[in-house]
C-alpha positions in Angstrom: 166.0 197.7 -63.4 164.3 194.2 -61.4 166.7 192.4 -59.8 164.6 189.7 -59.1 162.5 188.0 -62.2 160.6 184.6 -61.2 157.1 184.5 -59.9 156.6 183.3 -55.9 152.2 183.3 -55.2 152.5 180.4 -52.8 155.3 178.0 -50.9 155.2 175.6 -53.9 156.7 178.3 -56.2 159.1 179.1 -53.6 160.5 175.6 -52.9 160.7 175.4 -57.0 163.3 178.8 -56.2 164.8 179.6 -53.3 168.3 177.3 -54.0 168.2 178.8 -56.9 171.3 180.6 -57.4 170.7 182.0 -61.1 167.6 183.2 -60.0 168.9 185.6 -57.2 172.2 186.3 -58.0 171.3 190.0 -59.2 169.4 190.3 -55.7 172.7 189.0 -54.3 174.8 191.3 -55.7 173.1 194.2 -55.3 172.8 193.4 -51.4 176.6 192.8 -50.8 177.7 196.3 -53.1 174.6 198.3 -51.4 176.5 196.7 -47.4 180.4 197.8 -48.7 180.9 193.8 -48.8 183.7 192.4 -51.6 181.4 190.4 -53.8 182.5 186.9 -55.7 181.4 183.4 -56.6 178.1 183.1 -54.9 177.6 179.1 -53.6 174.5 177.2 -52.2 174.3 176.0 -48.5 172.0 173.9 -46.7 168.6 174.0 -48.1 166.2 175.4 -44.9 163.0 177.4 -45.6 164.7 180.6 -46.7 167.4 181.3 -49.7 171.1 180.9 -48.3 174.1 181.0 -50.2 178.1 181.5 -49.3 179.9 184.8 -50.7 183.2 184.4 -49.9 183.6 184.6 -46.3 180.0 185.6 -45.9 176.5 184.3 -45.9 173.5 186.1 -47.2 170.5 184.8 -46.0 167.2 186.1 -47.9 163.6 185.7 -45.9 160.4 184.2 -48.0 158.3 187.3 -49.0 155.0 187.9 -47.0 152.2 186.1 -48.3 152.7 182.8 -48.4 151.5 181.5 -45.2 154.0 182.1 -43.2 154.6 185.7 -40.3 157.1 188.0 -42.7 158.4 189.8 -39.5 158.6 187.7 -36.8 161.2 185.1 -37.6 163.4 188.0 -38.8 163.4 189.9 -36.3 163.8 186.7 -33.8 166.8 185.3 -35.3 168.5 189.3 -35.2 167.7 189.2 -31.6 169.2 186.5 -30.9 172.1 186.6 -33.2 173.0 190.0 -31.2 172.4 187.9 -27.8 174.8 185.1 -28.5 177.5 187.8 -29.4 177.1 189.8 -26.4 177.2 186.5 -24.3 180.2 185.1 -26.5 178.4 182.4 -27.8 180.1 181.0 -30.9 178.0 181.5 -33.8 177.7 183.4 -36.9 178.0 187.5 -36.2 175.6 189.3 -37.7 177.2 191.8 -40.1 173.7 193.8 -41.6 170.2 193.0 -42.0 167.6 195.2 -44.2 164.7 195.1 -46.9 165.0 195.4 -50.5 162.0 196.5 -51.9 162.1 194.7 -55.6 159.3 192.3 -57.7 159.0 191.6 -54.1 160.2 192.7 -50.4 162.6 190.9 -49.6 164.2 191.0 -46.2 167.8 189.4 -46.0 170.7 189.1 -43.3 174.5 188.8 -44.2 177.0 187.2 -41.7 180.1 185.5 -41.0 180.4 182.1 -42.8 180.9 180.0 -40.0 183.6 176.6 -39.9 182.7 172.6 -39.9 180.5 170.4 -41.3 176.8 170.7 -40.0 176.8 167.4 -37.0 174.3 165.4 -38.3 177.3 165.1 -41.1 179.2 163.7 -38.9 177.8 162.0 -35.7 178.9 158.6 -37.0 182.5 159.6 -37.4 182.8 160.6 -34.0 184.6 158.8 -30.9 183.4 158.3 -27.5 185.8 161.2 -26.6 185.1 163.0 -29.3 180.7 163.1 -28.4 182.1 163.5 -25.1 183.8 166.5 -25.7 180.9 168.0 -27.8 178.5 167.3 -24.8 180.7 169.3 -23.1 180.7 172.3 -25.1 176.7 172.5 -25.8 176.6 172.5 -22.2 179.0 176.0 -22.1 177.1 177.0 -25.1 173.4 176.8 -23.4 174.7 177.8 -19.8 175.6 181.0 -21.8 172.5 181.4 -23.8 169.7 180.6 -22.1 169.7 184.3 -20.4 167.5 186.4 -18.7 166.5 188.5 -21.4 163.8 191.3 -22.4 160.5 189.1 -24.0 161.8 189.3 -28.1 158.8 187.2 -29.2 155.1 187.7 -29.1 154.7 183.7 -29.6 153.2 182.0 -26.1 155.2 178.5 -25.6 152.1 178.0 -24.1 149.9 179.1 -26.5 151.8 177.6 -29.6 151.9 174.5 -27.7 148.0 174.4 -27.7 147.7 175.3 -31.0 150.2 172.7 -32.5 148.3 169.7 -34.4 151.7 167.4 -35.6 151.6 165.1 -32.2 147.5 164.2 -34.0 149.3 164.1 -37.5 152.1 162.0 -35.9 149.2 159.0 -34.9 149.3 159.5 -31.7 146.3 158.2 -30.1 143.0 160.4 -28.6 143.7 159.5 -25.5 147.3 160.9 -25.2 146.2 163.5 -27.4 143.5 164.8 -24.9 145.8 164.0 -21.4 148.7 166.5 -23.4 146.0 169.5 -24.1 144.4 169.2 -20.4 148.4 169.4 -19.3 148.8 172.1 -21.4 145.9 174.0 -20.4 146.3 173.5 -16.6 150.4 174.7 -16.7 151.3 178.0 -15.7 154.8 179.5 -16.5 156.3 182.5 -14.8 157.9 184.7 -16.6 160.6 184.5 -13.6 161.8 181.0 -14.9 161.6 182.3 -18.5 164.7 182.5 -20.1 165.9 182.6 -24.0 166.1 179.7 -25.9 167.7 179.1 -28.9 164.5 176.3 -30.0 165.8 174.3 -32.1 169.6 173.2 -31.2 169.3 169.7 -33.3 172.0 168.2 -35.1 171.3 170.9 -38.9 172.3 173.7 -36.7 175.3 172.4 -35.3 178.8 173.1 -36.9 181.8 171.0 -35.6 185.1 171.7 -37.2 188.4 170.0 -37.0 189.5 170.5 -33.2 186.3 169.7 -31.9 184.9 173.6 -31.3 181.7 173.7 -31.9 178.7 176.5 -33.5 175.0 177.2 -33.5 173.2 178.9 -36.1 169.4 180.0 -37.1 167.7 181.3 -34.4 164.3 181.6 -36.3 162.6 179.1 -33.9 164.1 180.8 -30.5 161.6 181.0 -27.9 161.3 182.9 -24.0 160.7 179.9 -22.2 162.1 177.8 -19.2 165.8 176.4 -19.7 164.0 172.3 -19.4 162.4 174.0 -23.0 166.0 174.2 -24.1 167.4 170.8 -22.5 164.8 168.7 -23.5 165.5 169.3 -27.0 169.0 168.7 -27.1 169.2 165.6 -24.8 166.5 164.0 -27.1 167.0 165.3 -30.5 170.8 166.2 -30.6 172.2 163.8 -28.3 169.8 160.7 -29.0 170.3 159.3 -25.7 173.9 158.1 -26.3 175.7 158.1 -23.0 179.0 160.0 -23.5 177.0 162.6 -24.7 174.7 162.9 -21.8 178.2 162.5 -19.4 179.8 165.5 -21.2 176.4 167.3 -20.4 175.2 166.3 -17.4 177.9 164.8 -15.3 175.9 161.8 -13.9 173.2 161.2 -14.6 169.8 159.4 -14.0 167.3 158.0 -16.5 164.6 158.6 -14.2 165.2 161.6 -14.4 166.1 162.9 -17.9 163.2 160.2 -19.1 160.7 162.8 -16.6 162.6 166.1 -18.4 160.9 164.6 -21.2 157.5 163.9 -20.6 157.0 167.4 -19.3 158.5 169.3 -22.1 158.1 166.9 -24.8 154.4 168.0 -25.0 155.2 171.6 -25.0 158.4 172.0 -26.9 157.6 173.4 -30.5 158.9 170.2 -31.9 158.6 168.3 -29.6 156.6 165.9 -31.8 159.5 164.7 -33.7 161.8 162.9 -31.0 158.5 161.8 -29.4 157.9 159.9 -32.4 161.7 158.5 -33.5 162.4 157.1 -30.0 159.1 155.7 -28.8 158.3 154.3 -32.1 154.4 153.2 -32.8 153.2 156.0 -31.6 149.6 154.5 -31.7 150.4 152.4 -28.7 151.7 156.0 -26.5 147.8 155.6 -24.7 148.8 157.9 -21.8 152.0 160.1 -20.5 152.1 156.8 -18.4 153.1 154.6 -21.3 155.6 157.7 -22.7 157.5 157.7 -19.1 158.3 154.1 -19.8 159.0 153.6 -22.7 161.0 156.7 -23.2 162.7 155.2 -19.6 163.8 152.4 -21.5 165.2 154.2 -24.9 167.8 156.1 -22.2 169.0 152.9 -20.2 169.3 151.1 -23.4 171.8 154.2 -24.5 173.3 153.3 -20.9 174.6 150.1 -21.0 
């Protein structure tokens, strides 16, 4: 008997369906029965790209089927690698219990993991005290120290090639002069394999959980990259911490605005999501005509948080 009865031919169809408990309930129940896990009430989780549901003490993630414009296998395998690495390294993250494939109306890859306690960082950030922010900064440093380690190449996606083909900077409205300088910079850059480590790559406030004891957990390993550690640090300080001083002191100890600005100038143009914090912190992207202007604006934004 067919488990999934909706029709999905494109991303719009998936977007209308992927949070629907009625649409996915038979498939979820089948997965739990097949894996020998207790099945109970299904609840929605924070929406992302894939169908994610809480079932008792577990979370099931069902990936979008192939043919919608996204590579079917890469994200799944990258996420599985990351979760296994996190467990091996003692990083606080969901434990992967099982993964598999259900051949139904569409082929659905899935993962089942432990449900992690806590609230999203984005939802509590405005409630945190200075001391709590400092503690989170310290804990994020401990997490990245464990996670950013040498490992096998787990993805065929090359960090520089991906950056060169990334058109998001143009869509954010940065001027042609900056786009040309960015492209020349990327094409002239060489990153030796000896410098590359595992990077989660997407440690923003929607992928961080914090519980009442200020324990920090990370989730969603699908955008990991094999890259220098600076790739990870850049995104944490600019997107997660937004340069706020207590986080920065917890993470780095003492730091200089010049050093952080230089880190950003070197790695924002490379990071897969670097255009987001760049546009947020620099404002008026059309005025950022060069790396020098970017550096000056970033330094000013960092110094404003140091007062």
